[in-house]
N, C-alpha and C positions, 0 to 999 in steps of 0.2 A: 703485481708480483714479477720477480725478475724471470721466472720461467712459469710454464703451466703446471698446475697442481692438479694430481688427480683428487625422490625424484619425488595425491590425495587416491586413496585407494580406487583403483579401477570400478567403474559402475558398470555392471552387468545389467542390461535390459530384461527383466524376467516377467513374462505373461502368463497368467493362469488361463488356460483354455478349458472350459467347462465341456464336457461330453454332453451333446444334445442331440435333438432329432433333426427333422428338416432336411435331410440329405447329409447332414454330418456323420461321420463314424464315430460310433459310440466307444466309450473307455470304460469297462467294467472296474478299472482299478482307481478311478478318479480323475481329477485335474492332472494335466501334465505341465511341466517345465519347459518353456522354449528358451533355450540359451542364446544370448546374443549372437548371432552368425558373424560378427565381425571380429570376435574373438576365438571363433573355431576354425574359420577358414585360414590355412596357411599362408603366411606373408613373410616376405624378406622386407626389413627396414635396414635402408643403407644410411649411415650416419657419418657425416664428414665433418673434420675439422681442419683448420689451417694451424691450429695452437700446438700440434707435436701431441707427444704422449704415445702410448703404445695400446695395441687391442687387449693386452692382458690388464693395464691399468683401467681401461674404460670397462671391461667386464667385471674387473673387481669392485668398481663402484657402483656400475649401473646394469651391466649385462647379464650377469648371472642371476641376480635377484629377479630380473625381468623374465628371463627364459623359464625360470621356475615357476613363475606365476602365468605366464603364457606359453605353454610349450609349443603351441602352434607357429609362433612367432618366432622369427631370426633376426637379432640386431647384428648387423654387420658393420664393423668400424674400420673408416679408411682415413688416412690422412697423408700429408706431404711435407717432408722435412727438408727439401731443397729450395735454396733461395729464399728471397724476403716474401711479404705477404702479397704484394703486388704480382711478383712473377708466379706464386702459387694459384691466385684467382685466375689469371691470365691462362695458365695451363689447364686449370679445371673446366674453364669455359671452352677451350679450343679442343679439350678432348670428348667433351658432351657427356662427361661421366654422370649416370644415373645417380643423385641423392635424393632421400628423403626428408632427413632432417640435418640440419647445419647448426653447428655452435663456433662462437667464437668470442672474444672480447667485444664489448660493445663499442661502436664505432666501426671497427673493422666488419662486425656482423652486417651494419647497416650497408656498407659498402657492397659488400657480396649481394644483399637482397636486392637494393635498389639500383646500382650501378652495373650489376652482372646479371641482372634479370630473375634472381630466384624469388622474389617477393612474393608472399600469398597473405591475404586479409584472413586471419583465422578465427574472425569473429564469430561467423555462424557454426564453424566447426567447433569451437569452443562450447556455444550453447547446446549444441546436438550432443556433445559428449559430456555435458554438465559439468564444466570446469567451474569449480568455484573461486572466482577470482578475488575475492576478499581474503583468502588464506596469505596472501603474500604482504610482505613489508609495505605500509602505506607509501614510502618512499617511491614506490615503482606505480602508483596510480595513474600517471599520465600515460604510460605506455600500454596499460592494460585497458583500454577502452577509453581513456581520458583525452587530455588535449593532443597527444602525439598523433601524428599520421591521420589527421582528419577524422580520429577516433576509431581508426582501425588498430587491430592488434596483429602485429606482424611478429613478434617474438616474446617469449616468456624470459624472465630472468631463471638463471639456472644454478649459479652460485656466486658468492660475494666475496668481496675482498674490502676491506675497509683501512683506510690510511690511518696509522697510530704512530705515536712517537715513541722510539725505543730509546732508552737511555742507560749509559755504562755507569751502574752503580759505583764501580771502584774509582771511577774520576771524581765523582761527587764526594766519596770519603777521602780522597787525596787532599781536596782543596776544601773540605768542611763546609760545603754548600748542601742544604737540604735537598732531598730528592724531589723532582717535579712530581706533580698529583694531578689526578683526573680534576677536570672543573676549571682549570687555569685559563684565565683571559689572555689573548695575545699580548697584551701590554705588561701582564704578570711574568709571561714566559719570558720577553725579551729580557726584562729585568734580570732574572735568573741567567739567562744566555750571557750577558755582560759580565757577570761575576765568574763564570766559568771560562771565558775567552781571556786568555793568558800565555805568557811565555815563562817557562818554568825550566830551569836547568837547561837552557838551549833548546828547548823543545816547545813549539808553537801547540797550545792547545785550543780548540773552537767549542764555544758553548753548544753551538747549533750552526750547522750549515743547511740551507733550505734546499727542498727539493721543487724545483718548478713545475717538473713533470706531474708529481703527485699534487701539488696545489691545483693546477688547473684541471687535471682529470677529477678530483675530489671536490671541485669549487662548492664551498658551503654556501654560497650566495645564488646557487641555482641558476646562473644567467644562462640563457640558451646561446648557442655559438651563432645561430641565424635568427631574425627576426621571425616569430611564428607566422607560418603560412606565407613566407618569401624565402628568396635566396639573397637577402641582404645581410651582410655580417654586422653583428651588434657592437663589435669592438670599441667602435669610437662614438656611438650614439646612445648605447645604454649606461646611464651614469653610476651604477652599480660596477661596472668595470673599474671605475676610479676609486672605489672603496675596496675592492679587491687588490687593485695594484698598490694602493697606499699601505693598507694593514698587512698585507700577506708579503709583500716584496719590498716596497721602499722602507718600510719601519724595520725590516729585517737588517737592510744595508745600512740603514742608519745607526744601528746599534754596534755597528764595528767601525773601523777606520775606512776611509774610501778605498774601495778596488779590493777590499779584503778577500772577497770569495774568487777573485779572479784565480783560476787553476786547481782551485780546491775540489776535491771528489767527495761528497758527502758519504757515500757508500764504503768507498775502500778506507776513509779515514776513520769512520767509526770501528771498523774492524781491526783497524791497527791501533786502535787505542787513544787517537788524538782529537777524536769529535765526540763530545759527551753526548748529542742527541742528534737522532737521524729520524727523517721519516721514511718509514717502511709500511707494509701492508701486513695484515694479520698473517696472511699465507706465508709469509716469510719464516715463520716458526716451523713451517715445513719445508719449503725450498732451501732455506739457507741454515738448516741445522748445523752442519760442518762447521760453519763460521762462528755461529752463536754459541755452540755448546761449551767452548772453554771460557766463554766470558760471563762476568756478572752483571746480568741486565735485567732490566722489567720494562713494561709498557705502560702508558698512559693515553687516554683519550688525546685526541688534537685540541688544542686551546680553541677558544670561541670567541667570536666578534661581541663586543658590547651592543652594537647594532643588531646582532641577530643572535640574542641570548638563548643558551639550550640547544643550537643547532649545530651538529658536526658536519663531517664531511658528507658527499655523495658515497654511496658503495661503487667500489670499481667493480663492473659486472661482467659475467659471462652470461650470454643470452642464447636461447635456442630456439629454432623455428622449424615449422612444416613448411616445405618448399612447393613452390607451384608446380614442380614436376613430379611430385610425390605420386606414386602408383596407387597407395591405397592410404589417403590421407585419415581415414579413421584409424587404422594400424598405427600410422605415425603419431598420431594424438594420443594414442593408449600409450605408448613409448614415451612421449614428451610427459603426460601426466604421472608416469612412474617415476621419472626422474625428478620431478618436483615434490613428490608425495612427502608425507611426513616421515614414513617409514625410512625411505632412502635418504632424505635430508638429516635426519637423526645421525644414521651412520657417519655421514661425511662430517657433520657437525663433530661429532666425538673426536674425530682426527684432526679438527681445526680449520676446516672449512666453513666458512660463515653461512648460514642458511639465509635464503631468500624469503622464507616463510615468516610470519609474524607469530607463530605459536612459541608461547614463553616456555614451554616444558622444552621443546626444540631447542630453544636459544639457550637454556640453561646446560645444555650437555657441551657446549663450545669448549673444546681443547681438552675435554676431561680424560681422553686416551692418547694426548699428544705427548711427545717426549718432554715438552715443556708445560705439563699440565699444572703446575705451582704458579704459573704467571698470571698477570693480571688481566684475564681474558674478558672479564666484565667491562673492560674498556670500551669493548667493540659496541656495546649498548649503553653506555653512560649517558652519550647524548642522543638526541633525535636524529635520525640520519636526515640529510637534506633531501629535497626532493629531487629525484633522478632526473636529469635533464635529458630529454629525448633528443636524437640527432638523426641526420640522415646521412646519405652517402658523402656528404662533403666534409662531416666532422673531423675525420682523421686528419686531413689536410689543414684545415683551418685551425684546429686546435694546436696543431705544430707549429703554425706561424704565430699564433697568439703566445705559445710559449716561449718562442725565440725572443720575442719583444719584451716578455717578462724576466728573461735572463739579461737583456740588455738593460734595464732598471737596476735589476740586482747588482750587476757588475759596475754600474755607475758610468757606463757609457750612454745613457739616454735619459731624460726625463720622462715623466709619465706623459705628459700631454703628447709630447713627440712621439713616443713609442705606440701610443694608441692610434695616432694619426698615421702613422707609417704603416702599423699592422693593417689598419682599414684598406690602405692602398695596395697592398699586396694580396690582402685577402679577396678583394674586389678582382683582381687579374685571375686568381686562382678559379674563382666562382665560373668566371666567363670561360674558362678552359674546361671545367668539368661540368658544365651544362651540356656539352656535346658528348659526353660519355655516359650519362645516367639514361638507362633505358626504360627504368620503371618510375616515372615521375611520384613524388609523394608530397604529402604537406609537413613542411619542416616544422 
């Protein structure tokens, strides 16, 4: 999503205490309820994000309903809007700001947790607070006690964005080409794109301009950035990268004239009306309403690979974590549970924020109160989401390197084998640099 968009019911431990003799104080009125002290003792929970937004937005989405449910707790939202994410993290660490919960787009979240020392394994805390891990979309199984981080749980998914194809219906009508549809293969999609790429009346129209950013972040083949359990880049050793580069990048480049994509901007040209199909995310129907409102458009699911049928992209995810320095970790976990509860997820889902829970009734609410409620929101769940690839503190940096070499293949300045080799060389150097910065080692 181009900018930040704005949670299992609480489980109170109730014990029935029988009035009895033997030194105990009798109670003529019968058994008493002992309310869980963690929800009765006042606590301030400080929530930090580098993603921006306002306290008003956060309270609308999460805080107001949490305060109503837990009047003795206070959720305090803080953020930092100055500079880039690296500067924000440096500043937060230097200031020693007390934070109990942090949330951010994954990749940046792991960097904060492991490179900057906020990481806390929530496995036992989740058990203590009876968190039902089976509630979440199966895509997230690795980070919720699965393969990720040595089986530890360092964050929960909070909200999702799924890459989709947005298409300009007016351009398809203009050239008499049938609209694209859910369930297309990449080969079928490229055939359609060729028919739409043309010069008409001196205006150059593109059938499709790829977004390597979303292709890598939503990698449908679920290739890890590093070999599991190591700090070794996968880019030139995992053969799935060759499939990825060929089918999603080189084949797109081969569907047009050599060098065609040089200087082209997928986002701008779509809104200008000269690019028929663009990869955006579901959340753009919130964040890009102004640009989309005058357009005749709809959305479809991303095409799939014949080698990986029925599997769509990974969800681009915002994660949330209890920090190592949280003063009241039980209170922080109650807030986290609230944020990912069906009730809160349902309200966000209605507005067009993709839920991270697998509850079908929640999923059916997607977009029902969005301005674009008549669009094809079902495209989000048309295919099974690819397994969410867990990452460590190096992911943001290495993914940027991999994406740059994907661009080189797309623009025709490099062949696949050369790009993979050079990406590996650059990634190895970056790994050695980052090893000196990471203060909380983790299993990648």
